[in-house]
C-alpha positions in Angstrom: 17.6 -26.0 -16.0 20.6 -24.8 -18.0 18.8 -21.5 -18.7 18.9 -20.6 -15.0 22.7 -20.9 -15.1 22.9 -18.0 -17.5 24.2 -15.0 -15.4 21.7 -12.6 -17.1 18.7 -14.9 -16.3 20.0 -15.4 -12.7 20.4 -11.6 -12.3 16.9 -10.9 -13.6 15.4 -13.5 -11.2 17.3 -12.1 -8.3 16.5 -8.5 -9.1 12.8 -9.3 -9.5 12.7 -11.2 -6.3 14.3 -8.4 -4.3 12.0 -5.8 -5.8 9.0 -7.9 -4.9 10.3 -8.5 -1.4 10.6 -4.8 -0.8 7.1 -4.1 -2.2 5.7 -6.9 0.0 7.3 -5.4 3.1 6.0 -1.9 2.2 2.5 -3.3 1.5 2.0 -6.4 3.7 -1.0 -8.7 3.4 -1.5 -8.6 -0.4 -0.5 -12.3 -0.7 0.3 -12.4 -4.4 3.4 -10.2 -3.9 4.8 -12.6 -1.3 4.1 -15.6 -3.6 5.8 -14.0 -6.6 8.8 -13.0 -4.5 9.2 -16.5 -3.1 8.9 -18.0 -6.6 11.5 -15.6 -8.0 13.9 -16.1 -5.1 13.7 -19.9 -5.2 14.7 -19.9 -8.9 17.4 -17.2 -8.2 18.7 -19.3 -5.3 19.2 -22.3 -7.7 21.1 -20.1 -10.0 23.2 -18.5 -7.3 24.1 -21.8 -5.7 25.4 -23.1 -9.0 27.2 -20.0 -10.2 30.3 -18.3 -8.7 29.6 -15.0 -6.9 31.8 -11.9 -6.5 31.5 -11.2 -2.7 32.5 -7.5 -3.1 29.8 -7.0 -5.7 27.2 -8.5 -3.3 28.4 -6.1 -0.6 27.9 -3.2 -3.0 24.3 -4.3 -3.7 23.6 -4.5 0.1 25.2 -1.1 0.6 22.7 0.3 -1.9 19.9 -0.3 0.6 21.2 2.4 3.0 21.0 5.3 0.5 17.6 4.0 -0.5 16.4 4.4 3.0 18.0 7.9 3.2 16.3 8.8 0.0 12.9 8.1 1.6 13.6 10.0 4.8 16.1 12.8 4.3 16.2 16.0 2.3 18.4 16.1 -0.8 16.9 12.7 -1.6 17.9 12.8 -5.3 21.5 12.6 -4.3 20.9 9.5 -2.2 18.7 8.0 -5.0 21.5 8.5 -7.4 24.0 6.8 -5.1 21.6 3.9 -4.7 21.2 3.4 -8.4 24.9 3.7 -9.0 25.5 1.0 -6.3 22.8 -1.2 -8.0 24.5 -0.8 -11.4 28.0 -1.6 -10.2 26.9 -4.5 -8.0 24.7 -5.9 -10.8 27.4 -5.8 -13.4 30.0 -7.7 -11.4 27.8 -9.9 -9.2 28.8 -12.9 -11.3 32.5 -13.0 -12.4 33.3 -12.9 -16.1 36.2 -14.4 -18.0 38.5 -11.8 -16.6 38.1 -9.7 -13.5 37.3 -6.4 -15.3 34.7 -8.0 -17.7 31.2 -8.3 -16.2 29.2 -11.5 -16.8 25.9 -9.6 -16.8 25.0 -7.6 -19.9 25.8 -3.9 -19.1 22.7 -2.6 -20.8 20.5 -5.1 -18.9 22.1 -4.1 -15.6 21.7 -0.3 -16.3 18.0 -0.6 -17.4 17.0 -2.9 -14.5 18.8 -0.8 -11.9 17.4 2.5 -13.1 13.8 1.4 -13.7 13.7 -1.1 -10.8 15.3 1.3 -8.3 13.1 4.2 -9.5 9.9 2.2 -9.4 10.6 0.9 -5.8 11.4 4.4 -4.7 8.2 5.9 -6.2 6.1 3.0 -4.8 7.6 3.4 -1.3 7.0 7.2 -1.4 3.4 6.7 -2.3 2.8 4.1 0.4 4.5 6.3 3.1 2.5 9.3 2.0 -0.8 7.3 2.2 0.1 6.1 5.7 0.9 9.6 6.8 -2.2 11.2 5.4 -4.9 12.0 7.9 -8.4 10.7 7.2 -10.4 13.3 5.2 -13.4 12.8 7.5 -13.7 13.6 11.2 -15.8 10.5 11.9 -16.5 11.6 15.4 -18.1 14.8 14.2 -20.8 12.6 12.5 -22.3 11.8 15.9 -25.5 14.0 16.3 -25.7 14.7 12.6 -29.1 14.3 10.8 -29.6 12.2 7.7 -32.0 10.1 5.7 -32.5 6.4 5.5 -31.9 5.3 1.9 -32.9 1.7 2.6 -34.9 0.0 5.3 -32.6 -0.5 8.3 -33.5 -3.8 10.0 -31.1 -4.0 11.6 -28.7 -2.8 9.0 -29.1 -0.6 5.9 -27.8 2.6 4.3 -28.2 6.3 5.3 -27.2 9.5 3.7 -25.4 11.9 6.1 -23.6 15.1 5.1 -24.1 14.2 1.4 -22.4 10.8 1.7 -23.8 7.3 1.8 -22.9 5.3 5.0 -23.6 1.8 6.3 -26.0 2.1 9.3 -27.7 0.0 11.9 -30.5 0.4 14.4 -32.0 -1.6 17.2 -35.5 -1.0 15.9 -36.6 -1.1 12.2 -36.4 2.2 10.3 -38.2 2.5 7.0 -36.6 4.0 3.9 -37.0 7.7 3.7 -37.2 8.3 7.4 -35.2 11.1 9.0 -32.5 9.7 11.3 -30.0 11.0 13.8 -26.5 9.5 14.3 -26.1 8.3 17.9 -22.7 6.6 17.6 -20.4 4.7 15.3 -18.2 1.6 15.2 -15.6 2.0 12.5 -17.5 3.0 9.4 -20.9 1.8 10.6 -23.2 4.4 12.1 -25.7 3.8 14.8 -28.8 5.7 14.1 -32.3 6.4 15.5 -35.4 7.8 14.0 -35.9 11.5 14.6 -39.3 11.8 16.3 -41.6 14.4 14.8 -42.6 17.1 17.3 -46.4 17.1 17.5 -48.1 20.4 16.9 -49.7 21.8 20.0 -53.5 21.6 20.0 -55.4 24.9 20.3 -56.6 25.5 23.8 -60.3 24.8 24.3 -62.6 27.1 26.2 -63.6 26.1 29.7 -67.4 25.9 30.3 -68.5 27.5 33.6 
């Protein structure tokens, strides 16, 4: 376990754990992000408990969260992003005390690389997730009700239909053969309720009336 008492290893585990926690919060429910974050933080916790910590450097790292949030929400985001990365670099360098107060225990190159790439990656990932959440659906699903389509498989009670050039899951209370023309009568999520379009019978020619 001595390897986990190396300040550089402890810093890598702590940084990895925090990045994974942020990603897990931004994209909950994935499962593997939470597991990896817990694994990294448990190992980092062992290191932190057995190593001395500079309290002021830890506060600098925590302070870096606020410009990160501002970089996501405010204009002039590059300035806030720069402040965040600077806080990460300074806090990372002096998180563990060195032989003398001005000498960092963490390798400066390691701290700079991890802070820039880690902070930049989390910022880009957060932006993509927020953009995806804010984006409106490309389809007006309610407009599908009343549209005509074609059954691509037998629907009994579920199958597939092609409506407006796209393939959809569909269901019907009565069996519908493949190739039949259908009309959308409703929807539940991405499943369409359909019915067969009845063919209009041709009007028979009028017969003469015998007198």
